[in-house]
Backbone as CSV, one residue per row, in Angstrom:
resi,resn,N_x,N_y,N_z,CA_x,CA_y,CA_z,C_x,C_y,C_z
1,MET,127.423,134.680,117.373,126.296,134.858,116.367,126.120,136.182,116.063
2,ILE,125.811,136.642,114.957,125.595,137.961,114.578,124.070,138.256,114.593
3,ARG,123.774,139.293,115.565,122.299,139.643,115.646,121.643,140.266,114.421
4,GLU,120.549,139.787,114.044,119.802,140.287,112.953,118.318,140.591,113.480
5,ASN,117.980,141.949,113.336,116.667,142.215,113.868,115.366,141.907,113.018
6,GLY,114.180,141.801,113.633,113.027,141.655,112.725,113.058,140.396,111.791
7,VAL,113.485,139.194,112.323,113.686,138.031,111.602,112.841,136.806,112.217
8,LEU,112.133,136.112,111.472,111.415,135.038,111.945,112.235,133.725,111.621
9,HIS,112.735,133.097,112.569,113.502,131.916,112.369,112.686,130.585,112.617
10,VAL,112.771,129.738,111.561,111.851,128.468,111.728,112.815,127.544,112.144
11,VAL,112.739,127.117,113.418,113.834,126.237,114.116,113.344,124.789,114.300
12,ALA,114.130,123.783,113.679,113.824,122.406,113.997,114.356,122.047,115.484
13,THR,113.638,121.244,116.027,114.052,120.685,117.388,114.062,119.136,117.431
14,PRO,114.605,118.702,118.519,114.733,117.300,118.621,113.406,116.364,118.345
15,ILE,113.319,115.221,117.721,112.222,114.358,117.846,112.294,113.365,118.940
16,GLY,113.355,113.372,119.567,113.563,112.555,120.817,114.703,112.714,121.733
17,ASN,115.857,112.598,120.853,117.243,112.874,121.555,117.535,114.311,121.730
18,LEU,117.747,114.711,122.836,117.952,116.139,123.050,119.348,116.590,122.435
19,GLY,120.284,115.554,122.186,121.554,115.827,121.680,121.500,116.115,120.176
20,ASP,120.336,116.034,119.609,120.068,116.481,118.165,119.966,117.936,117.840
21,LEU,119.724,118.703,118.928,119.563,120.115,118.859,120.942,120.776,118.449
22,SER,120.951,121.436,117.340,122.170,121.900,116.664,122.730,123.073,117.520
23,GLN,124.002,123.437,117.487,124.572,124.559,118.010,123.862,125.896,117.681
24,ARG,123.806,125.866,116.200,123.106,126.960,115.673,121.708,127.360,116.125
25,ALA,120.915,126.148,116.351,119.562,126.303,116.858,119.527,126.887,118.309
26,ILE,120.528,126.343,119.137,120.709,126.902,120.513,120.924,128.337,120.535
27,ASP,121.960,128.788,119.600,122.251,130.210,119.566,121.138,131.107,119.210
28,VAL,120.203,130.614,118.218,119.131,131.427,117.796,117.997,131.388,118.967
29,LEU,117.899,130.352,119.609,116.931,130.290,120.592,117.293,131.195,121.822
30,ARG,118.516,131.251,121.939,119.005,132.292,123.150,119.028,133.776,122.778
31,GLU,119.186,134.047,121.514,119.285,135.462,120.970,117.922,136.158,120.680
32,VAL,117.032,135.435,120.019,115.768,135.934,119.822,114.954,136.605,121.046
33,GLN,114.078,137.423,120.761,113.320,138.146,121.888,112.193,137.116,122.386
34,VAL,111.760,136.340,121.438,110.621,135.411,121.910,110.579,134.189,121.208
35,ILE,110.189,133.103,121.739,109.993,131.801,120.968,108.511,131.381,120.861
36,ALA,108.020,131.409,119.704,106.641,130.794,119.316,106.668,129.329,119.384
37,ALA,105.837,128.723,120.543,105.962,127.345,120.717,104.597,126.738,120.491
38,GLU,104.597,125.579,119.955,103.296,124.900,119.907,102.694,124.526,121.309
39,ASP,103.780,124.151,122.146,103.263,123.791,123.494,104.393,124.414,124.509
40,THR,104.067,125.456,125.276,105.077,126.140,125.970,105.701,125.223,126.962
41,ARG,104.871,124.479,127.622,105.339,123.594,128.736,106.407,122.601,128.075
42,HIS,105.998,122.130,126.995,106.950,120.966,126.180,108.251,121.688,125.867
43,THR,108.133,122.790,125.296,109.521,123.715,124.863,110.177,124.033,126.087
44,ALA,109.573,124.306,127.236,110.320,124.706,128.416,111.302,123.740,128.928
45,ARG,110.817,122.447,128.725,111.716,121.326,129.094,113.039,121.233,128.251
46,LEU,112.822,121.499,126.909,114.099,121.642,126.051,114.894,122.641,126.348
47,LEU,114.275,123.897,126.531,115.048,125.131,126.917,115.928,124.876,128.157
48,HIS,115.338,124.257,129.225,115.759,124.091,130.538,117.050,123.277,130.171
49,ALA,117.031,122.221,129.532,118.081,121.203,129.359,119.283,121.871,128.656
50,HIS,119.090,122.972,127.914,120.074,123.708,127.350,120.385,124.985,127.891
51,GLY,119.836,125.436,129.052,120.103,126.659,129.830,119.743,127.809,129.019
52,ILE,118.643,127.865,128.391,117.992,128.956,127.489,116.804,129.385,128.435
53,ALA,116.817,130.801,128.527,115.848,131.533,129.457,114.955,132.304,128.508
54,THR,115.049,132.355,127.218,114.238,133.094,126.340,112.744,132.731,126.720
55,PRO,111.743,133.918,126.777,110.483,133.794,127.111,109.683,132.997,125.811
56,CYS,108.542,132.310,126.122,107.826,131.664,125.139,106.335,132.123,124.991
57,VAL,105.790,132.118,123.946,104.360,132.402,123.671,103.813,131.269,122.886
58,ALA,102.638,130.603,123.308,101.988,129.588,122.579,101.421,130.009,121.277
59,VAL,101.712,129.068,120.285,101.087,129.300,118.996,100.739,127.984,118.370
60,HIS,99.406,127.562,118.398,99.124,126.228,118.084,97.861,126.326,117.153
61,GLU,97.319,125.322,116.778,96.204,125.284,115.686,94.950,125.855,116.244
62,HIS,94.803,125.977,117.443,93.496,126.603,118.040,93.579,128.255,118.145
63,ASN,94.910,128.655,118.288,94.933,130.346,118.367,95.844,130.848,117.349
64,GLU,96.445,130.019,116.286,97.344,130.675,115.426,96.824,131.841,114.855
65,ARG,95.552,131.866,114.196,95.066,133.050,113.506,94.934,134.314,114.430
66,GLU,94.642,134.011,115.677,94.588,135.117,116.579,95.872,135.636,117.002
67,VAL,96.903,134.909,117.208,98.092,135.291,117.778,98.983,135.962,116.562
68,VAL,98.895,135.430,115.441,99.742,135.807,114.195,99.950,137.290,114.178
69,PRO,98.770,138.103,114.078,98.945,139.508,113.923,99.802,140.194,114.928
70,LYS,99.787,139.653,116.177,100.543,140.354,117.268,102.024,139.989,117.073
71,LEU,102.238,138.848,116.625,103.780,138.513,116.281,104.261,139.197,115.231
72,ILE,103.431,139.402,114.165,103.881,140.213,112.998,104.101,141.643,113.434
73,GLU,103.315,142.199,114.253,103.614,143.502,114.824,104.860,143.645,115.449
74,ARG,105.315,142.453,116.458,106.571,142.579,117.137,107.600,142.285,115.957
75,LEU,107.588,141.537,115.009,108.586,141.426,114.016,108.895,142.708,113.461
76,GLY,107.532,143.589,113.031,107.757,144.943,112.420,108.406,145.828,113.314
77,ARG,108.477,145.642,114.615,109.098,146.666,115.535,110.472,146.363,115.516
78,GLY,111.020,145.227,114.899,112.463,144.859,114.997,112.858,143.664,115.875
79,GLU,111.754,143.071,116.525,112.191,141.989,117.436,112.310,140.809,116.464
80,SER,113.213,139.684,116.875,113.292,138.536,116.170,112.700,137.412,116.859
81,ILE,111.919,136.452,116.218,111.203,135.502,116.917,111.711,134.067,116.232
82,ALA,111.742,132.941,117.060,111.969,131.817,116.759,110.595,130.979,116.844
83,LEU,110.308,130.330,115.662,109.178,129.345,115.636,109.595,127.923,115.834
84,VAL,109.010,127.217,116.959,109.291,125.782,117.019,108.085,125.048,117.406
85,SER,108.061,123.793,116.920,107.079,122.914,117.267,107.506,121.873,118.372
86,ASP,106.610,121.066,118.731,106.982,120.093,119.970,108.151,119.255,119.619
87,ALA,108.232,118.993,118.279,109.321,118.030,118.041,109.529,118.063,116.340
88,GLY,110.750,118.210,115.998,111.080,118.127,114.533,110.922,119.507,113.855
89,THR,110.684,119.499,112.557,110.629,120.851,111.841,109.279,121.305,111.796
90,PRO,109.090,122.655,112.065,107.754,123.263,112.166,107.086,123.217,110.899
91,LEU,105.789,123.283,110.818,104.947,123.275,109.632,104.826,121.891,109.019
92,VAL,105.747,120.891,109.312,105.550,119.447,108.800,104.620,118.698,109.724
93,SER,103.323,118.807,109.300,102.224,118.208,110.056,102.313,118.925,111.414
94,ASP,102.559,120.258,111.555,102.577,121.044,112.840,102.170,122.301,112.421
95,PRO,101.777,123.143,113.549,101.441,124.608,113.219,102.503,125.413,112.739
96,GLY,102.313,126.687,112.260,103.274,127.627,111.832,102.959,128.137,110.420
97,TYR,102.318,127.470,109.690,102.069,128.062,108.292,101.507,129.255,108.265
98,HIS,100.500,129.706,109.035,99.887,130.989,108.897,100.857,132.020,109.412
99,LEU,101.731,131.644,110.433,102.681,132.682,110.828,103.707,132.892,109.631
100,VAL,104.062,131.957,109.162,105.306,131.938,107.949,104.706,132.833,106.903
101,ARG,103.507,132.493,106.464,102.854,133.301,105.301,102.568,134.679,105.581
102,ALA,102.129,134.933,106.845,101.853,136.345,107.111,103.206,137.141,107.278
103,ALA,104.317,136.358,107.676,105.596,137.271,107.611,106.012,137.465,106.339
104,ILE,105.940,136.584,105.400,106.435,136.817,103.997,105.510,137.981,103.306
105,ALA,104.327,137.795,103.570,103.399,139.061,103.007,103.832,140.190,103.585
106,ALA,104.318,140.345,104.769,104.671,141.790,105.323,106.063,141.980,105.028
107,GLY,106.840,141.234,104.205,108.045,141.567,103.894,109.168,141.174,104.869
108,ILE,108.753,140.430,105.878,109.715,140.056,106.828,110.527,138.870,106.404
109,ARG,111.785,138.860,106.801,112.665,137.784,106.458,112.371,136.629,107.248
110,VAL,112.210,135.347,106.439,112.036,134.134,107.179,113.395,133.163,106.995
111,VAL,113.757,132.797,107.913,115.120,132.143,108.019,114.949,130.588,108.545
112,PRO,115.191,129.602,107.667,115.165,128.267,108.270,116.337,127.906,108.935
113,VAL,116.258,127.189,110.219,117.330,126.627,110.828,117.072,125.066,110.909
114,PRO,117.582,124.456,109.906,117.373,123.040,109.735,117.781,122.137,110.751
115,GLY,117.116,120.900,110.762,117.489,119.951,111.668,116.635,118.760,111.645
116,PRO,116.155,118.090,112.914,115.494,116.864,112.818,114.200,116.947,112.169
117,SER,113.902,115.925,111.690,112.499,115.639,110.865,112.255,114.194,110.898
118,ALA,111.123,113.718,111.460,110.879,112.331,111.633,110.599,111.620,110.260
119,LEU,109.960,112.564,109.251,109.891,112.101,107.890,111.029,111.752,107.283
120,ILE,112.011,112.675,107.342,113.547,112.452,106.658,114.164,111.264,107.436
121,ALA,114.184,111.415,108.769,114.866,110.346,109.464,114.457,108.984,109.263
122,ALA,113.079,108.670,109.101,112.476,107.430,108.767,112.923,107.004,107.253
123,LEU,112.642,107.980,106.475,113.093,107.665,105.001,114.480,107.182,104.746
124,SER,115.289,107.863,105.543,116.911,107.730,105.337,117.245,106.306,105.721
125,ALA,116.515,105.592,106.695,116.887,104.381,107.195,115.861,103.288,106.851
126,SER,114.996,103.671,106.146,113.823,102.540,105.534,114.421,101.551,104.704
127,GLY,115.227,101.767,103.926,115.655,100.871,102.890,114.792,100.714,101.704
128,LEU,113.754,101.624,101.721,112.824,101.780,100.542,113.278,102.878,99.592
129,PRO,113.005,102.972,98.263,113.393,103.927,97.442,113.235,105.356,97.889
130,THR,114.224,106.136,97.784,114.184,107.504,98.279,114.298,108.636,97.083
131,ASP,114.462,108.068,95.871,114.666,109.114,94.806,113.239,110.016,94.642
132,ARG,112.269,109.349,94.981,110.861,110.131,94.715,110.110,109.610,96.067
133,PHE,109.511,110.479,96.736,108.553,110.032,97.875,107.474,111.077,97.984
134,CYS,106.305,110.790,98.632,105.215,111.492,98.700,104.783,111.617,100.209
135,PHE,104.811,112.826,100.874,104.521,112.827,102.157,103.100,113.170,102.401
136,GLU,102.231,112.314,103.065,100.834,112.493,103.127,100.349,112.968,104.609
137,GLY,101.352,113.110,105.510,101.038,113.556,106.873,100.115,112.465,107.499
138,PHE,99.230,112.873,108.182,98.331,111.990,109.076,97.072,111.591,108.112
139,LEU,96.735,110.334,108.151,95.556,109.826,107.349,94.352,110.182,108.202
140,PRO,93.215,110.371,107.464,92.050,110.726,108.191,91.761,109.664,109.223
141,ALA,91.008,110.196,110.354,90.712,109.340,111.497,89.544,108.387,111.206
142,LYS,88.625,108.775,110.323,87.471,107.775,110.026,87.863,106.732,108.964
143,ALA,87.381,105.613,109.075,87.701,104.563,108.400,87.464,104.648,106.836
144,ALA,86.206,105.248,106.622,85.745,105.374,105.263,86.653,106.407,104.449
145,ALA,86.903,107.652,105.149,87.821,108.630,104.576,89.267,108.097,104.452
146,ARG,89.657,107.408,105.385,91.078,106.772,105.315,91.123,105.981,104.045
147,ARG,90.259,105.046,103.922,90.296,104.126,102.750,90.118,104.878,101.438
148,LYS,89.497,105.935,101.344,89.229,106.611,100.160,90.631,107.348,99.797
149,ARG,91.291,108.001,100.804,92.618,108.602,100.658,93.524,107.511,100.239
150,LEU,93.658,106.345,100.847,94.598,105.325,100.331,94.240,104.790,98.984
151,GLU,93.009,104.722,98.475,92.611,104.182,97.242,93.145,105.193,96.114
152,GLY,93.167,106.409,96.472,93.755,107.487,95.665,95.149,107.387,95.400
153,LEU,95.915,106.743,96.230,97.301,106.529,96.269,97.799,105.207,95.786
154,ARG,96.913,104.320,95.653,97.419,102.885,95.430,98.152,102.833,94.214
155,THR,98.038,103.475,93.156,98.867,103.371,91.957,100.130,104.256,91.835
156,ALA,100.223,105.108,93.031,101.380,106.158,93.067,102.683,105.325,93.006
157,THR,103.770,105.719,92.143,104.862,105.087,92.019,106.013,105.580,93.148
158,ALA,105.824,106.614,93.670,106.717,107.071,94.607,106.572,106.463,96.000
159,THR,107.460,106.441,96.802,107.446,105.853,98.249,106.510,106.710,99.047
160,LEU,105.532,106.118,99.622,104.474,106.896,100.441,104.839,107.009,101.925
161,VAL,104.599,108.188,102.516,105.134,108.332,104.001,103.863,108.902,104.653
162,PHE,103.541,108.314,105.838,102.570,108.824,106.684,102.919,108.860,108.047
163,TYR,102.347,109.836,108.792,102.450,109.690,110.259,101.168,109.154,110.820
164,GLU,101.248,108.351,111.891,100.140,107.619,112.470,100.176,107.529,113.989
165,SER,98.945,107.628,114.723,99.026,107.570,116.068,98.842,106.095,116.537
166,PRO,99.347,105.800,117.776,99.302,104.396,118.158,97.810,103.829,118.425
167,HIS,96.940,104.652,118.634,95.599,103.854,118.856,95.044,103.645,117.551
168,ARG,95.498,104.210,116.495,94.845,103.800,115.122,95.749,102.912,114.326
169,ILE,96.889,102.468,114.721,97.885,101.756,113.981,97.147,100.633,113.366
170,LEU,96.513,99.632,114.139,96.086,98.468,113.680,95.004,98.629,112.615
171,ASP,93.954,99.555,112.770,93.053,99.856,111.826,93.794,100.367,110.470
172,THR,94.811,101.054,110.645,95.359,101.680,109.472,96.171,100.664,108.767
173,LEU,96.786,99.649,109.351,97.513,98.548,108.773,96.573,97.637,108.089
174,GLU,95.305,97.506,108.582,94.236,96.700,108.099,93.886,97.180,106.744
175,ASP,93.711,98.549,106.763,93.276,99.383,105.516,94.302,99.298,104.461
176,LEU,95.743,99.355,104.991,96.666,99.320,103.968,96.790,97.909,103.304
177,GLN,96.595,96.928,103.997,96.504,95.605,103.461,95.279,95.466,102.452
178,ALA,94.240,95.970,102.842,93.023,95.854,101.942,93.301,96.654,100.650
179,VAL,93.762,97.826,100.718,93.920,98.681,99.491,95.264,98.351,98.684
180,PHE,96.472,98.042,99.406,97.728,97.882,98.577,98.071,96.506,98.440
181,GLY,97.286,95.662,99.154,97.592,94.169,99.141,98.650,93.766,100.192
182,PRO,98.478,92.444,100.616,99.472,91.995,101.677,100.909,91.946,101.140
183,GLU,101.242,91.851,100.044,102.649,91.829,99.586,103.407,93.152,99.322
184,ARG,102.822,94.180,99.344,103.463,95.404,99.187,104.471,95.660,100.148
185,PRO,105.818,95.879,99.899,106.818,96.178,100.955,106.487,97.566,101.732
186,MET,106.729,97.328,103.093,106.590,98.592,103.877,107.428,98.561,105.048
187,VAL,107.607,99.671,105.758,108.400,99.833,106.963,107.530,100.708,107.983
188,LEU,107.585,100.225,109.317,107.079,101.060,110.261,108.123,101.422,111.170
189,ALA,108.442,102.868,111.086,109.556,103.334,111.964,108.865,103.985,113.364
190,ARG,109.445,103.568,114.499,108.826,103.976,115.775,109.764,104.340,116.732
191,GLU,109.259,105.418,117.377,110.118,106.082,118.507,111.463,106.530,117.969
192,LEU,111.533,107.129,116.884,112.908,107.524,116.381,113.719,108.379,117.153
193,THR,114.952,108.088,117.370,115.953,108.623,117.959,115.865,108.497,119.609
194,LYS,114.878,107.752,119.975,114.600,107.559,121.415,115.165,106.074,121.747
195,THR,114.905,105.749,123.052,115.603,104.524,123.660,115.190,103.322,122.910
196,PHE,113.796,103.230,122.626,113.182,102.000,122.022,112.830,102.260,120.465
197,GLU,113.916,102.873,119.830,113.668,103.107,118.376,113.592,101.804,117.687
198,THR,112.682,101.511,116.875,112.327,100.270,116.274,111.914,100.551,114.634
199,PHE,112.509,99.668,113.882,112.139,99.629,112.454,111.499,98.223,112.030
200,LEU,110.202,98.086,111.833,109.812,96.885,111.307,109.687,96.946,109.831
201,ARG,110.369,96.019,109.170,110.424,95.933,107.763,109.846,94.619,107.140
202,GLY,109.257,94.702,105.929,108.635,93.567,105.429,107.482,93.857,104.610
203,THR,106.570,92.872,104.274,105.452,93.323,103.599,104.398,93.839,104.539
204,VAL,103.372,94.435,103.940,102.235,94.803,104.866,101.712,93.864,105.543
205,ALA,101.535,92.624,105.120,100.939,91.534,106.132,101.912,91.138,107.075
206,GLU,103.366,91.231,106.906,104.267,90.882,107.882,104.302,91.881,108.977
207,VAL,104.263,93.084,108.641,104.376,94.300,109.564,103.096,94.290,110.359
208,ARG,102.012,94.044,109.754,100.608,94.090,110.398,100.732,92.841,111.620
209,ALA,101.128,91.742,111.137,101.142,90.565,112.098,101.997,90.902,113.224
210,GLN,103.332,91.507,113.014,104.280,91.910,114.195,103.429,92.863,115.101
211,VAL,102.778,93.748,114.491,102.342,94.850,115.520,101.082,94.207,116.282
212,GLN,100.316,93.238,115.540,99.127,92.597,116.459,99.757,91.658,117.552
213,ALA,100.930,91.017,117.235,101.440,90.065,118.198,102.200,90.729,119.288
214,ASP,102.508,92.097,119.196,103.382,92.703,120.287,102.822,93.940,120.628
215,PRO,102.136,94.034,121.724,101.613,95.411,122.053,102.510,96.673,122.306
216,ASP,103.869,96.292,122.401,104.897,97.285,122.454,104.918,97.925,121.137
217,GLN,104.654,97.497,120.142,104.816,98.014,118.744,103.696,98.888,118.502
218,ARG,102.801,99.002,119.372,101.645,99.895,119.268,101.819,101.058,120.215
219,ARG,102.965,101.320,120.497,103.330,102.513,121.505,104.183,103.663,120.701
220,GLY,104.135,104.859,121.086,104.991,105.950,120.645,104.640,106.625,119.410
221,GLU,105.585,107.390,118.945,105.255,108.096,117.535,105.701,107.222,116.369
222,MET,104.861,107.194,115.429,105.133,106.316,114.202,105.091,106.964,112.897
223,VAL,105.976,106.293,112.078,106.012,106.768,110.664,105.836,105.438,109.802
224,LEU,104.864,105.514,108.873,104.638,104.407,108.046,105.193,104.808,106.551
225,LEU,105.888,103.955,106.048,106.495,104.058,104.641,106.007,102.940,103.850
226,ILE,105.478,103.131,102.709,104.985,102.152,101.615,105.682,102.248,100.328
227,GLN,106.328,101.100,99.849,106.993,101.314,98.575,105.845,101.517,97.529
228,GLY,106.362,102.392,96.653,105.384,102.646,95.521,105.025,101.656,94.562
229,ALA,103.954,101.750,93.996,103.319,100.757,92.984,104.290,100.659,91.654
230,GLU,104.494,99.529,90.948,105.323,99.383,89.919,104.712,100.452,88.702
231,ALA,105.835,101.021,88.139,105.314,101.911,87.160,104.719,101.309,85.904
232,ARG,103.569,101.893,85.489,102.954,101.259,84.361,102.957,102.197,83.151
233,ASN,102.909,101.583,82.000,103.027,102.344,80.761,101.678,102.897,80.624
234,ALA,101.757,104.118,80.050,100.440,105.030,79.837,99.383,103.979,78.923
235,ALA,99.873,103.211,78.256,99.006,102.318,77.373,98.555,101.179,77.994
236,THR,99.004,100.814,79.196,98.563,99.640,79.854,97.018,99.604,80.133
237,LEU,96.536,98.480,80.092,95.020,98.338,80.345,94.746,98.659,81.683
238,ASP,93.602,99.210,81.911,93.198,99.536,83.329,93.019,98.317,83.953
239,GLU,93.693,97.915,84.959,93.711,96.529,85.587,92.361,96.302,86.258
240,ASP,91.735,97.191,87.013,90.590,97.033,87.786,89.422,96.752,86.740
241,ARG,89.433,97.512,85.801,88.335,97.388,84.754,88.486,96.203,84.050
242,LEU,89.710,95.703,83.638,90.052,94.412,83.151,89.456,93.177,83.979
243,LEU,89.876,93.402,85.285,89.432,92.193,86.291,87.975,92.142,86.507
244,ALA,87.398,93.422,86.545,85.872,93.471,86.661,85.142,92.710,85.624
245,ILE,85.696,92.965,84.299,85.101,92.300,83.185,85.280,90.678,83.132
246,LEU,86.641,90.273,83.482,86.914,89.001,83.524,86.139,88.192,84.689
247,LEU,86.062,88.876,85.829,85.237,88.214,86.916,83.879,87.990,86.673
248,GLU,83.297,88.501,85.575,81.995,88.290,85.274,81.844,86.962,84.577
249,GLU,83.046,86.408,84.008,82.963,85.346,83.151,83.773,84.124,83.777
250,MET,84.548,84.349,84.722,85.444,83.115,85.269,85.802,83.282,86.699
251,PRO,86.374,82.317,87.197,86.655,82.327,88.795,87.835,83.344,88.950
252,VAL,88.178,83.593,90.253,89.146,84.676,90.491,90.493,84.216,90.006
253,ARG,90.865,83.153,90.367,92.263,82.745,90.014,92.562,82.647,88.404
254,GLN,91.543,82.247,87.767,91.585,82.255,86.295,91.632,83.695,85.715
255,ALA,90.756,84.610,86.315,90.666,85.879,85.950,91.915,86.685,86.052
256,ALA,92.644,86.475,87.306,93.893,86.997,87.519,95.033,86.603,86.720
257,ALA,95.133,85.232,86.422,96.106,84.712,85.422,95.849,85.344,83.936
258,LEU,94.835,85.406,83.619,94.477,86.031,82.278,94.737,87.582,82.310
259,ALA,94.411,88.281,83.340,94.585,89.582,83.402,96.176,89.968,83.268
260,ALA,96.860,89.212,84.094,98.438,89.223,84.093,98.886,89.043,82.722
261,ARG,98.305,88.137,81.916,98.972,87.839,80.434,98.695,89.087,79.695
262,LEU,97.407,89.540,79.861,97.065,90.762,79.035,97.762,92.199,79.416
263,SER,97.739,92.287,80.674,98.317,93.650,81.101,99.818,93.618,81.487
264,GLY,100.453,92.552,81.695,101.792,92.432,81.973,102.133,92.638,83.636
265,GLY,101.014,92.680,84.358,101.113,92.954,85.820,101.477,91.513,86.469
266,LYS,101.756,91.645,87.612,102.074,90.421,88.526,100.733,89.681,88.736
267,LYS,100.911,88.304,88.553,99.569,87.510,88.888,99.082,87.535,90.338
268,ASN,100.083,87.426,91.305,99.852,87.318,92.574,99.112,88.769,93.016
269,ARG,99.668,89.730,92.591,99.000,91.089,92.983,97.589,91.246,92.411
270,LEU,97.494,90.835,91.157,96.261,90.885,90.410,95.242,89.948,91.124
271,TYR,95.659,88.768,91.532,94.824,87.921,92.249,94.191,88.441,93.485
272,GLN,95.240,89.194,94.274,94.750,89.949,95.524,93.661,91.015,95.181
273,ARG,94.071,91.815,94.083,93.141,92.902,93.874,91.791,92.336,93.193
274,ALA,91.897,91.169,92.545,90.582,90.494,92.203,89.776,90.081,93.409
275,LEU,90.292,89.638,94.489,89.585,89.311,95.525,88.794,90.467,96.185
276,GLU,89.698,91.542,96.169,89.164,92.884,96.773,87.946,93.387,96.030
277,LEU,88.131,93.239,94.697,86.996,93.694,93.815,85.760,93.041,93.996
278,GLN,86.079,91.731,94.178,84.886,90.774,94.359,84.231,90.901,95.670
279,ARG,85.052,91.358,96.652,84.350,91.619,98.053,83.798,93.111,97.974
280,GLY,83.896,93.818,96.906,83.358,95.174,96.764,84.314,96.268,97.358
281,LYS,85.586,96.068,97.573,86.409,96.997,98.094,87.172,97.865,97.140
């Protein structure tokens, strides 16, 4: 490896399987003067597994703004630094943004060392459309905020990708079903690259039922992928407004059937949406 002074390397690390750390990443981690790590204890285990003795400094969401100026000063003196997160690619729902921005502003070269990413790993094996996708990171922890975020994405036509924590997965799946309907295709990717890697594929209702029935499916790191909504012509009638008007005059099933004829949408989906509107969701 050729040494290059004063460079910030953004290094992707394994999301589970230690064998996924590339040789280039190993070389960079050995050569730099210091490793900026989200959790130095976690990174120490990875370094030990690969016989790397480079010192680490903690850079996380609680101290990033304070530590960044010191790291920029070191880079300015010609030291090279590797930025890593606990798992996957830094800055993707992980710290590092302020350091990268500050380095660019200071005229310091920033070099990506690509590798594992839970987002891309899940998407590549999901079986959902990959030509267009929208990564939304973690959804809000509070139910009302989470529903509001999902409502804003309900008509998005790209595949939607979220990260989620085990203790919120059932609540989030309930919200997904309420907002997107029980028939929207989705995938739950869990424990990627690890021993118990699992892909649950089906409709939102089917995946939710599997997670409810099996406590093991509520463990580990999770990626949720939701198929995008059907593309609608710009001239298509606003389905919610149409349903709201029809529901004032007729029963739910009849309103959904007429809305399908007028808008060209699917009757089953409009029926579910009519139920949601009638419940005030």
